[in-house]
N, C-alpha and C positions, 0 to 999 in steps of 0.2 A: 485475621481482621476482616471486617465486612467491606464490601465493595464500595459503599457510599463513603466510608472513611478514607479508603485508598484514593478514591476519585477526588475528594476534597483536598487531600495532600498534593495530589498530582496537579491539580489546577493551580495551586499556589506556586508549585515549582515551574509550571509552564509560564505563569505570569512573570516570575523572576527572570527566566531565560528570555522571554519576549522583550521585557523592559531593557535587559542588557544589550539586546541587538536592535532596540528602537522599533519593535514590531508590536502589532496589536494581537494579544493572545486569542482573540476571537477568530483569527485566521487559521488557527490550529485545529484540525479535526483529530480527535482521539478515536482510534480503532481498537476496541477491546478484543484481544486475541483469545478466543474461547476454545481453542483446539484441545486443551488439556483438562477442561473442566466439565462438570455435569450440566445437564439441561437446567437443573434447578439453580445452579450458580449463574448460568447464563441469563436466566430470567431475573435473578437478583441484580445483575449488571444493568439490564434494561430498566428495571424499576429505579435504580440509582441515577439514571439519566444518560446512560451510554446507549446511543441509538445506532452506532456504527459497530458492527461485529465482524471479526476476521476469522476465516477458517482456511486450512491449507490442504485438506484432503476431501475429495468428493463424497466419500462415504460418511465422514464425520459431519460434513456440511449438510448433507441430505437428512441425516438423523435429526439435527437441530432444526433445520428448516421445517420438517414435518411437524414439529411441536410448536414452533414459534412463528414461522411464516413471515408475513409482512410487518410484524411488530418491530422488526429491525431492518436496517439497511445493511445488506450483506456484501462483504468484500472477500473475494477469493484471493488469498495471498501466497498460495503455494504453487509449485509447478503443476500445470494443468496438462495432462496427457490429451492428445487430440481425440482419442476414442472416448474420453469422458466428457467432452464438451457438451454433447447432446443432453447429458443428464443434468447439467447445472446451469448452463448459460442463460436460460430464461428465468432463472430463479435468483441468481446473484445480480447485484447492481453494478459492481465494479470488479474488473480483473486487474490484479497488480503484477502479473507475471507474463506479459506478452514478450516472447523472446525468439520467435521463429515464424517463418512464412507459413508453414503447414498449420500452425495454430491460428494464425490470422484467417486463413482460408476456411478452416472449420468453424470458427466463430461467425464469420461472415455468412456461411451456409446455414448454420443452425439458429442464429439469433433472429427473433421475430421483430426486433427493432434495434436501433443503433445502440451499441454497448460501449460504455466508458472503459478505457483501458490505460494502464500504465505500462510503459516499456521497461522491462527489467534490465538493469545494467550491472555488470560485474566490475565494479570500479577497482576492486582490490586485486583482480587477476587470480584469485584462488581457484584451484581446480575443483574444489568441493562445492563451489557456488555456481548456480545457473545464471544466465543472463548474457547479453551481448557485451563485447568489449566497447569501451567508449568510442573508438574510431569506427565502429560498425553501426552506431545508432542512427546517424543522419541518413546514410544510404538506405538503411532498413526502413526508416519512416517514409522516405521518398518513394520507396518501392511498393508501399501498401496503399497508396492514395486511392486506387480504384475500388477498394473493398469498403463499400459504403456503410456497412454495419459495424465497422471498427473505428472508434473515435478515440484518438490518443490524447488523453487529458494531462499526461505528465510522465515523469520518469520515476522509477523505483530502484532502490538498492538495499542490500544488506551489507553493512560494514563488518569487518572482522572483529573478533573479540580481542581488544587490545587495551592495555593499561595506559599506553601513550596517547593522551587526549589530543595532542597536537597532530599526531599522525592520523587519528580518527577524523579530525577536523579537515584534513587535506582530502580525504575521500569524499566527504560531504560537499566540500567546495568544488571538487571535480564534477560532481553530479549537478550542482547548482549552475555552474558555468555552462555545462552542456545544455541544460534546460533553457537557460537564457538565450543561447545561440539559436535553438530551435524555435523558441517563442517569438523571437524577432523576425523569423521568416514568415510569420503570419499565415501558416498553412491551414486551410479550412478543415482538413481532416485531422490535423494535429496541432491544436492551439497550445498544447503543452504548458499549461499554466501551473501545474502542481508538482510537488516533490514528496514522494512517499519514502521517508527515510527516518530512522531512529526507532530503537526498541527500548526495553526496560533499562538496559545498561548504558545507553548513550543518547537518549532522546533530548536531553538538555543541550548537548553540543549540536545535534541535528537542527534543533529549533534556532539556535544562534546562527546557523549557516543557511537557514531558509526553508526548513521542512514545513510543509503544509499539512501533511498526514503522518502521524506517528502510530506505530503498531505496538501496542503494549499488552503483554500477557501477564507475567508473574507479578509485577508491581501493582497490577490493577485487579485482576480476577483470581490471582494465585495459580497454583498448580493443580 
């Protein structure tokens, strides 16, 4: 199915989920995850109206960036090794995987301007997932105040693949509660306004629980 048709269906679903939770669907940013698709399919996504694109590997990102450049707003959604920061940081617009001080220091050193970042949180506690434990997030954010090129705009998580929707909902609620706590602190370096959570299999629940950025691959651009 073409991307435009997928996007049309997704916008209807987002509208329904937003109405269910008394939210404005315009608050939801769709990030098209293009890591598994060709440059041609990525261009099709842009033409369909998807301006925010997500990549999770530096090499894959650079290949697409070299062809597409600033026609998209680029979100780096995967684990970013410190040694790769210099290659991508001044080309991506947003980093969704801030999870350690060494990465903060490298971004601060390499970025030519302040960079929007999401702190990645491992709400499920799965060993296979990256991110800080929920109890580590506030101390971490407080500890990075002096790194002026790192601007914490929100929190990000990857929920486990579960059939139990209520259990999934609990994970998203945990992240939303944590975001609210940080937001209320009114930290200049960490306004923490946004929630990056929800993928193809669970974005409706994520929206109902407050997601502002959803990362959609297969349901939108395919494999």
